[in-house]
N, CA, C and O atoms as a Tripos MOL2 file, in Angstrom:
@<TRIPOS>MOLECULE
protein
  312   311    78     0     0
PROTEIN
NO_CHARGES

@<TRIPOS>ATOM
      1 N          52.4440   82.2050 -141.6400 N.3       1 MET1
      2 CA         51.3940   81.8820 -142.2630 C.3       1 MET1
      3 C          50.8370   82.5230 -143.3260 C.2       1 MET1
      4 O          50.0500   82.0270 -144.1330 O.2       1 MET1
      5 N          51.4910   84.2450 -143.3070 N.am      2 SER2
      6 CA         50.6120   84.9990 -144.1620 C.3       2 SER2
      7 C          50.4100   84.4740 -145.2360 C.2       2 SER2
      8 O          49.3400   84.7850 -145.7580 O.2       2 SER2
      9 N          51.3120   83.4880 -146.0060 N.am      3 ARG3
     10 CA         51.0130   83.1790 -147.1820 C.3       3 ARG3
     11 C          49.8230   81.8260 -147.6100 C.2       3 ARG3
     12 O          49.5130   81.2660 -148.6610 O.2       3 ARG3
     13 N          49.2830   81.6680 -145.7460 N.am      4 PHE4
     14 CA         48.2530   80.4280 -146.0010 C.3       4 PHE4
     15 C          47.5310   81.1030 -144.8950 C.2       4 PHE4
     16 O          48.1130   81.0390 -143.8120 O.2       4 PHE4
     17 N          46.3410   81.7670 -144.9160 N.am      5 PRO5
     18 CA         46.1520   82.6950 -143.7120 C.3       5 PRO5
     19 C          45.6710   81.2310 -143.1930 C.2       5 PRO5
     20 O          46.3070   80.7620 -142.2490 O.2       5 PRO5
     21 N          44.4440   80.3620 -143.8120 N.am      6 ASP6
     22 CA         43.3030   79.3660 -143.4420 C.3       6 ASP6
     23 C          43.8870   78.6390 -142.9650 C.2       6 ASP6
     24 O          43.2190   78.1760 -142.0390 O.2       6 ASP6
     25 N          45.4390   77.9010 -143.0560 N.am      7 LEU7
     26 CA         45.5600   76.7300 -142.7690 C.3       7 LEU7
     27 C          45.6340   76.7730 -140.7930 C.2       7 LEU7
     28 O          44.9910   75.9940 -140.0890 O.2       7 LEU7
     29 N          46.4110   77.6880 -140.3460 N.am      8 ALA8
     30 CA         46.2100   77.2710 -139.0790 C.3       8 ALA8
     31 C          44.7590   77.4450 -138.5460 C.2       8 ALA8
     32 O          44.8150   77.1930 -137.3420 O.2       8 ALA8
     33 N          43.4450   77.7730 -138.9100 N.am      9 LYS9
     34 CA         42.1590   77.6170 -138.8270 C.3       9 LYS9
     35 C          41.6920   76.4430 -139.1980 C.2       9 LYS9
     36 O          40.6210   75.9830 -138.8020 O.2       9 LYS9
     37 N          42.5300   75.8400 -140.0430 N.am     10 LEU10
     38 CA         42.0520   74.3020 -140.3390 C.3      10 LEU10
     39 C          42.3550   73.6530 -139.2040 C.2      10 LEU10
     40 O          41.5940   73.1430 -138.3820 O.2      10 LEU10
     41 N          44.1120   73.7430 -139.2350 N.am     11 PHE11
     42 CA         44.4100   72.8660 -138.3860 C.3      11 PHE11
     43 C          43.9970   72.6850 -136.7310 C.2      11 PHE11
     44 O          44.3100   71.8120 -135.9220 O.2      11 PHE11
     45 N          43.1180   73.9590 -136.5980 N.am     12 VAL12
     46 CA         42.7250   73.9950 -134.9850 C.3      12 VAL12
     47 C          40.9960   72.9390 -135.1330 C.2      12 VAL12
     48 O          40.4490   72.2770 -134.2510 O.2      12 VAL12
     49 N          40.6290   73.1300 -136.3400 N.am     13 GLU13
     50 CA         39.0940   73.0430 -136.8480 C.3      13 GLU13
     51 C          39.3730   71.4940 -137.0500 C.2      13 GLU13
     52 O          38.3540   70.8040 -137.0530 O.2      13 GLU13
     53 N          40.2780   70.9940 -137.1780 N.am     14 ASN14
     54 CA         40.4370   69.5280 -137.5050 C.3      14 ASN14
     55 C          41.1090   68.6510 -136.4600 C.2      14 ASN14
     56 O          41.2600   67.4410 -136.6300 O.2      14 ASN14
     57 N          41.5620   69.3980 -135.2200 N.am     15 ASN15
     58 CA         42.3150   68.5520 -134.6560 C.3      15 ASN15
     59 C          42.1330   68.7560 -133.5130 C.2      15 ASN15
     60 O          42.6470   67.9590 -132.7290 O.2      15 ASN15
     61 N          41.2460   70.0270 -132.9070 N.am     16 ARG16
     62 CA         41.0390   70.3200 -132.0010 C.3      16 ARG16
     63 C          40.4560   69.2870 -130.7950 C.2      16 ARG16
     64 O          40.8380   69.1770 -129.6300 O.2      16 ARG16
     65 N          39.3050   68.5190 -131.5770 N.am     17 HIS17
     66 CA         39.1350   67.3480 -130.5900 C.3      17 HIS17
     67 C          39.8780   66.7530 -130.2350 C.2      17 HIS17
     68 O          39.9430   66.5850 -129.0180 O.2      17 HIS17
     69 N          40.5160   66.3300 -130.8180 N.am     18 ARG18
     70 CA         41.5320   65.1310 -130.4520 C.3      18 ARG18
     71 C          42.0670   64.9000 -129.1550 C.2      18 ARG18
     72 O          42.0980   63.7090 -128.8450 O.2      18 ARG18
     73 N          42.5960   65.8900 -128.1140 N.am     19 GLY19
     74 CA         42.8870   65.7020 -127.0920 C.3      19 GLY19
     75 C          42.2580   66.4710 -126.0810 C.2      19 GLY19
     76 O          42.5760   66.4010 -124.8940 O.2      19 GLY19
     77 N          41.4740   67.1160 -126.4830 N.am     20 LEU20
     78 CA         39.5800   67.2970 -125.5120 C.3      20 LEU20
     79 C          38.8460   66.4810 -125.5620 C.2      20 LEU20
     80 O          37.9090   66.6310 -124.7780 O.2      20 LEU20
     81 N          38.8060   65.2900 -126.3790 N.am     21 ALA21
     82 CA         38.2060   64.3050 -126.0410 C.3      21 ALA21
     83 C          38.2260   63.7250 -124.6980 C.2      21 ALA21
     84 O          37.2830   63.8780 -123.9220 O.2      21 ALA21
     85 N          39.5070   62.9200 -124.3470 N.am     22 GLU22
     86 CA         39.9590   62.0550 -123.9560 C.3      22 GLU22
     87 C          40.3690   62.8790 -122.3880 C.2      22 GLU22
     88 O          40.5910   62.2470 -121.3550 O.2      22 GLU22
     89 N          40.3990   64.1490 -122.4740 N.am     23 ILE23
     90 CA         40.3840   64.9690 -121.0640 C.3      23 ILE23
     91 C          38.8670   65.1530 -120.8350 C.2      23 ILE23
     92 O          38.4760   65.5600 -119.7410 O.2      23 ILE23
     93 N          38.0890   64.8970 -121.7280 N.am     24 LYS24
     94 CA         36.7890   65.7210 -121.0000 C.3      24 LYS24
     95 C          36.0070   63.8100 -120.3720 C.2      24 LYS24
     96 O          35.2840   63.5030 -119.4240 O.2      24 LYS24
     97 N          36.5460   63.1260 -121.3100 N.am     25 ARG25
     98 CA         36.3160   61.6450 -120.3710 C.3      25 ARG25
     99 C          37.1960   61.4800 -119.5720 C.2      25 ARG25
    100 O          36.9680   60.2710 -119.5620 O.2      25 ARG25
    101 N          37.8790   61.5600 -118.9880 N.am     26 MET26
    102 CA         38.8000   61.6560 -117.8000 C.3      26 MET26
    103 C          37.7760   62.1320 -116.6680 C.2      26 MET26
    104 O          37.3190   61.4970 -115.7180 O.2      26 MET26
    105 N          37.5550   63.4910 -117.0840 N.am     27 LEU27
    106 CA         36.8380   64.9220 -115.8200 C.3      27 LEU27
    107 C          35.2610   64.1270 -115.9560 C.2      27 LEU27
    108 O          34.5980   64.0090 -114.9260 O.2      27 LEU27
    109 N          34.8190   63.7000 -117.0260 N.am     28 ALA28
    110 CA         33.3960   62.7930 -117.0400 C.3      28 ALA28
    111 C          33.5150   61.3440 -115.8970 C.2      28 ALA28
    112 O          32.5070   60.7260 -115.5550 O.2      28 ALA28
    113 N          34.8230   61.0060 -115.4560 N.am     29 ALA29
    114 CA         34.8260   59.4770 -114.8810 C.3      29 ALA29
    115 C          35.0760   59.8590 -113.7360 C.2      29 ALA29
    116 O          34.8830   58.9780 -112.8980 O.2      29 ALA29
    117 N          35.6170   61.3230 -113.1300 N.am     30 TYR30
    118 CA         35.7840   61.3830 -111.8320 C.3      30 TYR30
    119 C          34.9960   62.1500 -111.1930 C.2      30 TYR30
    120 O          34.9960   62.2530 -109.9660 O.2      30 TYR30
    121 N          33.8390   63.0990 -112.3880 N.am     31 ALA31
    122 CA         32.7190   63.8580 -111.9920 C.3      31 ALA31
    123 C          31.4780   62.4960 -111.4750 C.2      31 ALA31
    124 O          30.6910   62.6790 -110.5460 O.2      31 ALA31
    125 N          31.5300   61.3260 -112.2000 N.am     32 ASN32
    126 CA         30.6880   60.0310 -111.9620 C.3      32 ASN32
    127 C          30.9180   59.6670 -110.7420 C.2      32 ASN32
    128 O          29.9070   59.3980 -110.0940 O.2      32 ASN32
    129 N          31.7500   59.5860 -110.3010 N.am     33 ARG33
    130 CA         32.5230   58.8750 -109.0630 C.3      33 ARG33
    131 C          31.9870   60.0110 -107.9820 C.2      33 ARG33
    132 O          31.9300   59.6680 -106.8010 O.2      33 ARG33
    133 N          31.6690   61.0920 -108.2810 N.am     34 GLY34
    134 CA         31.5490   62.8800 -106.8900 C.3      34 GLY34
    135 C          33.1190   62.6100 -106.5680 C.2      34 GLY34
    136 O          33.4740   62.4400 -105.4020 O.2      34 GLY34
    137 N          33.6610   62.5900 -107.1970 N.am     35 ALA35
    138 CA         35.0520   63.3940 -106.8180 C.3      35 ALA35
    139 C          35.3190   64.9340 -106.9100 C.2      35 ALA35
    140 O          36.0210   65.5800 -106.1320 O.2      35 ALA35
    141 N          34.4620   65.5280 -108.2720 N.am     36 ILE36
    142 CA         34.6180   66.6100 -108.9590 C.3      36 ILE36
    143 C          33.3350   67.1120 -109.2100 C.2      36 ILE36
    144 O          32.2750   66.5720 -109.5290 O.2      36 ILE36
    145 N          33.7100   68.4010 -108.9680 N.am     37 GLU37
    146 CA         32.2140   68.8490 -109.9300 C.3      37 GLU37
    147 C          31.8340   69.4240 -111.0830 C.2      37 GLU37
    148 O          32.1270   70.6190 -111.0670 O.2      37 GLU37
    149 N          31.3990   69.1450 -111.9040 N.am     38 LEU38
    150 CA         31.7110   69.6680 -113.5640 C.3      38 LEU38
    151 C          30.7480   70.1430 -114.2340 C.2      38 LEU38
    152 O          29.9860   69.4530 -114.9120 O.2      38 LEU38
    153 N          30.6740   71.6640 -114.0770 N.am     39 SER39
    154 CA         29.3000   72.2050 -114.6960 C.3      39 SER39
    155 C          29.8590   72.6300 -115.9720 C.2      39 SER39
    156 O          29.0900   73.5180 -116.3420 O.2      39 SER39
    157 N          30.6790   72.5050 -116.7630 N.am     40 ASN40
    158 CA         30.7060   72.4700 -118.1250 C.3      40 ASN40
    159 C          31.9240   71.4520 -118.7380 C.2      40 ASN40
    160 O          32.9310   71.5550 -118.0370 O.2      40 ASN40
    161 N          32.0030   71.0010 -119.2680 N.am     41 PRO41
    162 CA         33.0250   69.6680 -119.7630 C.3      41 PRO41
    163 C          33.9240   70.3240 -120.4760 C.2      41 PRO41
    164 O          35.0430   70.4620 -119.9810 O.2      41 PRO41
    165 N          33.7110   70.7420 -121.4760 N.am     42 ASP42
    166 CA         34.4900   71.5200 -122.9350 C.3      42 ASP42
    167 C          35.0210   72.4360 -122.2370 C.2      42 ASP42
    168 O          36.2100   72.2380 -121.9850 O.2      42 ASP42
    169 N          34.4490   73.6300 -121.7190 N.am     43 THR43
    170 CA         35.3700   74.5280 -120.7760 C.3      43 THR43
    171 C          36.4450   73.8950 -119.7910 C.2      43 THR43
    172 O          37.5340   74.4630 -119.7060 O.2      43 THR43
    173 N          36.2860   73.1470 -119.3000 N.am     44 ARG44
    174 CA         37.3540   72.5750 -118.4300 C.3      44 ARG44
    175 C          38.3350   72.0230 -118.9250 C.2      44 ARG44
    176 O          39.4680   71.9460 -118.4490 O.2      44 ARG44
    177 N          37.8170   71.4840 -120.2120 N.am     45 ALA45
    178 CA         38.9270   70.1460 -121.2330 C.3      45 ALA45
    179 C          40.0220   71.6070 -121.7230 C.2      45 ALA45
    180 O          41.2160   71.4350 -121.4800 O.2      45 ALA45
    181 N          39.7930   72.3890 -122.0980 N.am     46 GLU46
    182 CA         40.5160   73.4630 -122.5820 C.3      46 GLU46
    183 C          41.1250   73.9900 -121.7700 C.2      46 GLU46
    184 O          42.3160   74.2350 -121.9610 O.2      46 GLU46
    185 N          40.4140   74.3690 -120.4680 N.am     47 GLN47
    186 CA         41.5890   75.1020 -120.1470 C.3      47 GLN47
    187 C          42.6590   74.0860 -119.3830 C.2      47 GLN47
    188 O          43.7980   74.5140 -119.1960 O.2      47 GLN47
    189 N          42.2360   72.4560 -118.8430 N.am     48 ILE48
    190 CA         43.1700   71.9350 -118.7890 C.3      48 ILE48
    191 C          43.9000   71.5970 -119.8080 C.2      48 ILE48
    192 O          45.0600   71.9710 -119.6410 O.2      48 ILE48
    193 N          43.7220   71.0240 -120.8470 N.am     49 PHE49
    194 CA         44.4020   71.4180 -122.3230 C.3      49 PHE49
    195 C          45.6070   72.6750 -122.2590 C.2      49 PHE49
    196 O          46.8090   72.4330 -122.3730 O.2      49 PHE49
    197 N          45.0670   73.9850 -122.0650 N.am     50 THR50
    198 CA         45.8770   75.3440 -122.6090 C.3      50 THR50
    199 C          46.9840   75.1050 -121.2160 C.2      50 THR50
    200 O          48.1720   75.1790 -121.5270 O.2      50 THR50
    201 N          46.6930   74.8340 -119.7630 N.am     51 HIS51
    202 CA         47.2880   74.9700 -118.5680 C.3      51 HIS51
    203 C          48.9410   73.8820 -118.7280 C.2      51 HIS51
    204 O          50.0560   74.0530 -118.2350 O.2      51 HIS51
    205 N          48.3520   72.7230 -119.6960 N.am     52 ILE52
    206 CA         49.6470   71.7920 -119.7290 C.3      52 ILE52
    207 C          50.1830   71.7340 -120.7700 C.2      52 ILE52
    208 O          51.3140   71.2560 -120.8520 O.2      52 ILE52
    209 N          49.4110   72.2790 -122.0190 N.am     53 VAL53
    210 CA         50.4870   72.4080 -123.3450 C.3      53 VAL53
    211 C          50.7580   73.5460 -123.5870 C.2      53 VAL53
    212 O          51.8710   73.7570 -124.0680 O.2      53 VAL53
    213 N          49.8710   74.6560 -123.3520 N.am     54 GLY54
    214 CA         50.4280   75.6100 -123.7870 C.3      54 GLY54
    215 C          51.4370   76.4810 -123.7580 C.2      54 GLY54
    216 O          52.0240   77.0250 -124.6930 O.2      54 GLY54
    217 N          51.5910   76.5690 -122.5810 N.am     55 VAL55
    218 CA         53.4790   77.3320 -122.1670 C.3      55 VAL55
    219 C          54.3820   76.4670 -122.8240 C.2      55 VAL55
    220 O          55.0710   76.9600 -123.7170 O.2      55 VAL55
    221 N          54.5450   74.9280 -122.4710 N.am     56 PRO56
    222 CA         55.8160   74.4630 -123.1290 C.3      56 PRO56
    223 C          55.6560   74.2400 -124.6080 C.2      56 PRO56
    224 O          56.4780   73.6690 -125.3240 O.2      56 PRO56
    225 N          54.2430   74.8710 -125.0740 N.am     57 GLN57
    226 CA         54.2930   74.5500 -126.5050 C.3      57 GLN57
    227 C          54.7400   75.4900 -127.2260 C.2      57 GLN57
    228 O          55.3600   75.3730 -128.2830 O.2      57 GLN57
    229 N          54.4300   76.4860 -126.6570 N.am     58 ARG58
    230 CA         54.9940   78.2230 -127.1880 C.3      58 ARG58
    231 C          56.4780   78.6450 -126.9840 C.2      58 ARG58
    232 O          57.0520   79.5100 -127.6450 O.2      58 ARG58
    233 N          57.2000   77.6590 -125.6310 N.am     59 LEU59
    234 CA         58.0220   77.8980 -125.5340 C.3      59 LEU59
    235 C          59.1710   76.9620 -126.7190 C.2      59 LEU59
    236 O          60.0960   77.4480 -127.3700 O.2      59 LEU59
    237 N          58.7700   75.7120 -126.6920 N.am     60 ALA60
    238 CA         59.5950   75.0400 -127.8300 C.3      60 ALA60
    239 C          59.2350   75.5400 -129.3910 C.2      60 ALA60
    240 O          60.0040   75.3160 -130.3250 O.2      60 ALA60
    241 N          57.7110   76.3870 -129.5740 N.am     61 LEU61
    242 CA         58.3070   76.6910 -130.8200 C.3      61 LEU61
    243 C          59.1670   78.0820 -130.9980 C.2      61 LEU61
    244 O          59.3130   78.5470 -132.1280 O.2      61 LEU61
    245 N          59.7400   78.7420 -129.8280 N.am     62 LEU62
    246 CA         60.6960   79.2830 -129.6320 C.3      62 LEU62
    247 C          62.4250   78.8290 -129.5890 C.2      62 LEU62
    248 O          63.4480   79.4990 -129.7310 O.2      62 LEU62
    249 N          62.1850   77.3730 -129.3240 N.am     63 GLY63
    250 CA         63.4800   76.8610 -129.2270 C.3      63 GLY63
    251 C          63.8950   76.9280 -128.0080 C.2      63 GLY63
    252 O          65.0910   77.0780 -127.7610 O.2      63 GLY63
    253 N          62.7800   76.8060 -126.8700 N.am     64 ASP64
    254 CA         63.4260   76.6020 -125.7810 C.3      64 ASP64
    255 C          62.4760   75.8960 -124.8080 C.2      64 ASP64
    256 O          61.4250   75.2980 -125.0370 O.2      64 ASP64
    257 N          63.0430   76.0960 -123.8090 N.am     65 ARG65
    258 CA         62.1940   74.9690 -122.5200 C.3      65 ARG65
    259 C          62.1300   75.1560 -121.1210 C.2      65 ARG65
    260 O          63.1470   75.2080 -120.4290 O.2      65 ARG65
    261 N          61.1290   75.2460 -120.7280 N.am     66 GLU66
    262 CA         60.3620   75.2210 -119.2920 C.3      66 GLU66
    263 C          61.5910   74.3910 -118.5130 C.2      66 GLU66
    264 O          62.1410   73.5120 -119.1770 O.2      66 GLU66
    265 N          62.0380   74.6110 -117.1930 N.am     67 GLU67
    266 CA         62.3650   73.8340 -116.3580 C.3      67 GLU67
    267 C          61.3960   72.8550 -116.0670 C.2      67 GLU67
    268 O          60.1720   72.8890 -116.1890 O.2      67 GLU67
    269 N          62.4850   71.5980 -115.4860 N.am     68 LYS68
    270 CA         61.8320   70.4010 -115.0820 C.3      68 LYS68
    271 C          60.7870   70.5970 -114.0310 C.2      68 LYS68
    272 O          59.6840   70.0520 -113.9890 O.2      68 LYS68
    273 N          61.1940   71.2810 -113.3620 N.am     69 VAL69
    274 CA         60.3530   71.9460 -112.0070 C.3      69 VAL69
    275 C          58.7360   72.2890 -112.1000 C.2      69 VAL69
    276 O          57.7060   71.8730 -111.5690 O.2      69 VAL69
    277 N          59.1560   73.4180 -113.2080 N.am     70 GLU70
    278 CA         58.0910   73.9250 -113.5800 C.3      70 GLU70
    279 C          57.1630   73.1250 -115.0210 C.2      70 GLU70
    280 O          56.2660   73.7770 -115.5550 O.2      70 GLU70
    281 N          57.3720   72.2460 -115.3360 N.am     71 GLU71
    282 CA         56.8820   71.4240 -116.1520 C.3      71 GLU71
    283 C          56.2190   70.2820 -115.3080 C.2      71 GLU71
    284 O          55.3400   69.4860 -115.6360 O.2      71 GLU71
    285 N          56.7230   70.3950 -114.4280 N.am     72 ASP72
    286 CA         55.7450   69.3480 -112.9940 C.3      72 ASP72
    287 C          55.0880   70.0960 -112.5220 C.2      72 ASP72
    288 O          53.9170   69.7200 -112.5350 O.2      72 ASP72
    289 N          55.3170   71.5560 -111.8290 N.am     73 ARG73
    290 CA         54.1980   72.5390 -111.2820 C.3      73 ARG73
    291 C          53.2570   72.3360 -112.3270 C.2      73 ARG73
    292 O          52.2510   71.7470 -111.9320 O.2      73 ARG73
    293 N          53.2580   72.7200 -113.8880 N.am     74 HIS74
    294 CA         52.1550   72.7620 -114.2910 C.3      74 HIS74
    295 C          51.0610   71.7400 -114.8400 C.2      74 HIS74
    296 O          49.9610   72.1150 -115.2470 O.2      74 HIS74
    297 N          51.4880   70.3650 -114.8100 N.am     75 GLU75
    298 CA         50.9280   69.5570 -114.6660 C.3      75 GLU75
    299 C          50.3270   68.9250 -113.3200 C.2      75 GLU75
    300 O          49.4600   68.0530 -113.3670 O.2      75 GLU75
    301 N          50.7460   69.3290 -112.3480 N.am     76 ALA76
    302 CA         50.2520   69.0880 -111.0330 C.3      76 ALA76
    303 C          49.0700   69.8830 -110.5720 C.2      76 ALA76
    304 O          48.1020   69.4610 -109.9390 O.2      76 ALA76
    305 N          49.3240   71.2120 -111.0300 N.am     77 ASP77
    306 CA         48.0580   72.4250 -111.0890 C.3      77 ASP77
    307 C          46.8210   72.3550 -112.0450 C.2      77 ASP77
    308 O          45.7310   72.8480 -111.7540 O.2      77 ASP77
    309 N          47.1090   71.6530 -113.2920 N.am     78 ALA78
    310 CA         46.0730   70.8030 -114.1330 C.3      78 ALA78
    311 C          45.3060   70.1870 -113.2660 C.2      78 ALA78
    312 O          44.4020   69.4490 -113.6570 O.2      78 ALA78
@<TRIPOS>BOND
     1     1     2 1
     2     2     3 1
     3     3     4 2
     4     3     5 am
     5     5     6 1
     6     6     7 1
     7     7     8 2
     8     7     9 am
     9     9    10 1
    10    10    11 1
    11    11    12 2
    12    11    13 am
    13    13    14 1
    14    14    15 1
    15    15    16 2
    16    15    17 am
    17    17    18 1
    18    18    19 1
    19    19    20 2
    20    19    21 am
    21    21    22 1
    22    22    23 1
    23    23    24 2
    24    23    25 am
    25    25    26 1
    26    26    27 1
    27    27    28 2
    28    27    29 am
    29    29    30 1
    30    30    31 1
    31    31    32 2
    32    31    33 am
    33    33    34 1
    34    34    35 1
    35    35    36 2
    36    35    37 am
    37    37    38 1
    38    38    39 1
    39    39    40 2
    40    39    41 am
    41    41    42 1
    42    42    43 1
    43    43    44 2
    44    43    45 am
    45    45    46 1
    46    46    47 1
    47    47    48 2
    48    47    49 am
    49    49    50 1
    50    50    51 1
    51    51    52 2
    52    51    53 am
    53    53    54 1
    54    54    55 1
    55    55    56 2
    56    55    57 am
    57    57    58 1
    58    58    59 1
    59    59    60 2
    60    59    61 am
    61    61    62 1
    62    62    63 1
    63    63    64 2
    64    63    65 am
    65    65    66 1
    66    66    67 1
    67    67    68 2
    68    67    69 am
    69    69    70 1
    70    70    71 1
    71    71    72 2
    72    71    73 am
    73    73    74 1
    74    74    75 1
    75    75    76 2
    76    75    77 am
    77    77    78 1
    78    78    79 1
    79    79    80 2
    80    79    81 am
    81    81    82 1
    82    82    83 1
    83    83    84 2
    84    83    85 am
    85    85    86 1
    86    86    87 1
    87    87    88 2
    88    87    89 am
    89    89    90 1
    90    90    91 1
    91    91    92 2
    92    91    93 am
    93    93    94 1
    94    94    95 1
    95    95    96 2
    96    95    97 am
    97    97    98 1
    98    98    99 1
    99    99   100 2
   100    99   101 am
   101   101   102 1
   102   102   103 1
   103   103   104 2
   104   103   105 am
   105   105   106 1
   106   106   107 1
   107   107   108 2
   108   107   109 am
   109   109   110 1
   110   110   111 1
   111   111   112 2
   112   111   113 am
   113   113   114 1
   114   114   115 1
   115   115   116 2
   116   115   117 am
   117   117   118 1
   118   118   119 1
   119   119   120 2
   120   119   121 am
   121   121   122 1
   122   122   123 1
   123   123   124 2
   124   123   125 am
   125   125   126 1
   126   126   127 1
   127   127   128 2
   128   127   129 am
   129   129   130 1
   130   130   131 1
   131   131   132 2
   132   131   133 am
   133   133   134 1
   134   134   135 1
   135   135   136 2
   136   135   137 am
   137   137   138 1
   138   138   139 1
   139   139   140 2
   140   139   141 am
   141   141   142 1
   142   142   143 1
   143   143   144 2
   144   143   145 am
   145   145   146 1
   146   146   147 1
   147   147   148 2
   148   147   149 am
   149   149   150 1
   150   150   151 1
   151   151   152 2
   152   151   153 am
   153   153   154 1
   154   154   155 1
   155   155   156 2
   156   155   157 am
   157   157   158 1
   158   158   159 1
   159   159   160 2
   160   159   161 am
   161   161   162 1
   162   162   163 1
   163   163   164 2
   164   163   165 am
   165   165   166 1
   166   166   167 1
   167   167   168 2
   168   167   169 am
   169   169   170 1
   170   170   171 1
   171   171   172 2
   172   171   173 am
   173   173   174 1
   174   174   175 1
   175   175   176 2
   176   175   177 am
   177   177   178 1
   178   178   179 1
   179   179   180 2
   180   179   181 am
   181   181   182 1
   182   182   183 1
   183   183   184 2
   184   183   185 am
   185   185   186 1
   186   186   187 1
   187   187   188 2
   188   187   189 am
   189   189   190 1
   190   190   191 1
   191   191   192 2
   192   191   193 am
   193   193   194 1
   194   194   195 1
   195   195   196 2
   196   195   197 am
   197   197   198 1
   198   198   199 1
   199   199   200 2
   200   199   201 am
   201   201   202 1
   202   202   203 1
   203   203   204 2
   204   203   205 am
   205   205   206 1
   206   206   207 1
   207   207   208 2
   208   207   209 am
   209   209   210 1
   210   210   211 1
   211   211   212 2
   212   211   213 am
   213   213   214 1
   214   214   215 1
   215   215   216 2
   216   215   217 am
   217   217   218 1
   218   218   219 1
   219   219   220 2
   220   219   221 am
   221   221   222 1
   222   222   223 1
   223   223   224 2
   224   223   225 am
   225   225   226 1
   226   226   227 1
   227   227   228 2
   228   227   229 am
   229   229   230 1
   230   230   231 1
   231   231   232 2
   232   231   233 am
   233   233   234 1
   234   234   235 1
   235   235   236 2
   236   235   237 am
   237   237   238 1
   238   238   239 1
   239   239   240 2
   240   239   241 am
   241   241   242 1
   242   242   243 1
   243   243   244 2
   244   243   245 am
   245   245   246 1
   246   246   247 1
   247   247   248 2
   248   247   249 am
   249   249   250 1
   250   250   251 1
   251   251   252 2
   252   251   253 am
   253   253   254 1
   254   254   255 1
   255   255   256 2
   256   255   257 am
   257   257   258 1
   258   258   259 1
   259   259   260 2
   260   259   261 am
   261   261   262 1
   262   262   263 1
   263   263   264 2
   264   263   265 am
   265   265   266 1
   266   266   267 1
   267   267   268 2
   268   267   269 am
   269   269   270 1
   270   270   271 1
   271   271   272 2
   272   271   273 am
   273   273   274 1
   274   274   275 1
   275   275   276 2
   276   275   277 am
   277   277   278 1
   278   278   279 1
   279   279   280 2
   280   279   281 am
   281   281   282 1
   282   282   283 1
   283   283   284 2
   284   283   285 am
   285   285   286 1
   286   286   287 1
   287   287   288 2
   288   287   289 am
   289   289   290 1
   290   290   291 1
   291   291   292 2
   292   291   293 am
   293   293   294 1
   294   294   295 1
   295   295   296 2
   296   295   297 am
   297   297   298 1
   298   298   299 1
   299   299   300 2
   300   299   301 am
   301   301   302 1
   302   302   303 1
   303   303   304 2
   304   303   305 am
   305   305   306 1
   306   306   307 1
   307   307   308 2
   308   307   309 am
   309   309   310 1
   310   310   311 1
   311   311   312 2
@<TRIPOS>SUBSTRUCTURE
     1 MET1         2 RESIDUE 1 A MET
     2 SER2         6 RESIDUE 1 A SER
     3 ARG3        10 RESIDUE 1 A ARG
     4 PHE4        14 RESIDUE 1 A PHE
     5 PRO5        18 RESIDUE 1 A PRO
     6 ASP6        22 RESIDUE 1 A ASP
     7 LEU7        26 RESIDUE 1 A LEU
     8 ALA8        30 RESIDUE 1 A ALA
     9 LYS9        34 RESIDUE 1 A LYS
    10 LEU10       38 RESIDUE 1 A LEU
    11 PHE11       42 RESIDUE 1 A PHE
    12 VAL12       46 RESIDUE 1 A VAL
    13 GLU13       50 RESIDUE 1 A GLU
    14 ASN14       54 RESIDUE 1 A ASN
    15 ASN15       58 RESIDUE 1 A ASN
    16 ARG16       62 RESIDUE 1 A ARG
    17 HIS17       66 RESIDUE 1 A HIS
    18 ARG18       70 RESIDUE 1 A ARG
    19 GLY19       74 RESIDUE 1 A GLY
    20 LEU20       78 RESIDUE 1 A LEU
    21 ALA21       82 RESIDUE 1 A ALA
    22 GLU22       86 RESIDUE 1 A GLU
    23 ILE23       90 RESIDUE 1 A ILE
    24 LYS24       94 RESIDUE 1 A LYS
    25 ARG25       98 RESIDUE 1 A ARG
    26 MET26      102 RESIDUE 1 A MET
    27 LEU27      106 RESIDUE 1 A LEU
    28 ALA28      110 RESIDUE 1 A ALA
    29 ALA29      114 RESIDUE 1 A ALA
    30 TYR30      118 RESIDUE 1 A TYR
    31 ALA31      122 RESIDUE 1 A ALA
    32 ASN32      126 RESIDUE 1 A ASN
    33 ARG33      130 RESIDUE 1 A ARG
    34 GLY34      134 RESIDUE 1 A GLY
    35 ALA35      138 RESIDUE 1 A ALA
    36 ILE36      142 RESIDUE 1 A ILE
    37 GLU37      146 RESIDUE 1 A GLU
    38 LEU38      150 RESIDUE 1 A LEU
    39 SER39      154 RESIDUE 1 A SER
    40 ASN40      158 RESIDUE 1 A ASN
    41 PRO41      162 RESIDUE 1 A PRO
    42 ASP42      166 RESIDUE 1 A ASP
    43 THR43      170 RESIDUE 1 A THR
    44 ARG44      174 RESIDUE 1 A ARG
    45 ALA45      178 RESIDUE 1 A ALA
    46 GLU46      182 RESIDUE 1 A GLU
    47 GLN47      186 RESIDUE 1 A GLN
    48 ILE48      190 RESIDUE 1 A ILE
    49 PHE49      194 RESIDUE 1 A PHE
    50 THR50      198 RESIDUE 1 A THR
    51 HIS51      202 RESIDUE 1 A HIS
    52 ILE52      206 RESIDUE 1 A ILE
    53 VAL53      210 RESIDUE 1 A VAL
    54 GLY54      214 RESIDUE 1 A GLY
    55 VAL55      218 RESIDUE 1 A VAL
    56 PRO56      222 RESIDUE 1 A PRO
    57 GLN57      226 RESIDUE 1 A GLN
    58 ARG58      230 RESIDUE 1 A ARG
    59 LEU59      234 RESIDUE 1 A LEU
    60 ALA60      238 RESIDUE 1 A ALA
    61 LEU61      242 RESIDUE 1 A LEU
    62 LEU62      246 RESIDUE 1 A LEU
    63 GLY63      250 RESIDUE 1 A GLY
    64 ASP64      254 RESIDUE 1 A ASP
    65 ARG65      258 RESIDUE 1 A ARG
    66 GLU66      262 RESIDUE 1 A GLU
    67 GLU67      266 RESIDUE 1 A GLU
    68 LYS68      270 RESIDUE 1 A LYS
    69 VAL69      274 RESIDUE 1 A VAL
    70 GLU70      278 RESIDUE 1 A GLU
    71 GLU71      282 RESIDUE 1 A GLU
    72 ASP72      286 RESIDUE 1 A ASP
    73 ARG73      290 RESIDUE 1 A ARG
    74 HIS74      294 RESIDUE 1 A HIS
    75 GLU75      298 RESIDUE 1 A GLU
    76 ALA76      302 RESIDUE 1 A ALA
    77 ASP77      306 RESIDUE 1 A ASP
    78 ALA78      310 RESIDUE 1 A ALA
């Protein structure tokens, strides 16, 4: 990335909304039913996304992977 310092920034700016929009839609549906309290949909969607994707993505970038039990735990916790 040192040769293209703006590449990561552009990637995030152009792709961040894709997964978050679906998570926000799902959260809103649960909030509308009264199943959850949703004070800040943007923050909550980012937290869920990071919790599910963050660790596995970092490990994949390093050529590793979590145990299936840990992957399932991350998903259930989110």
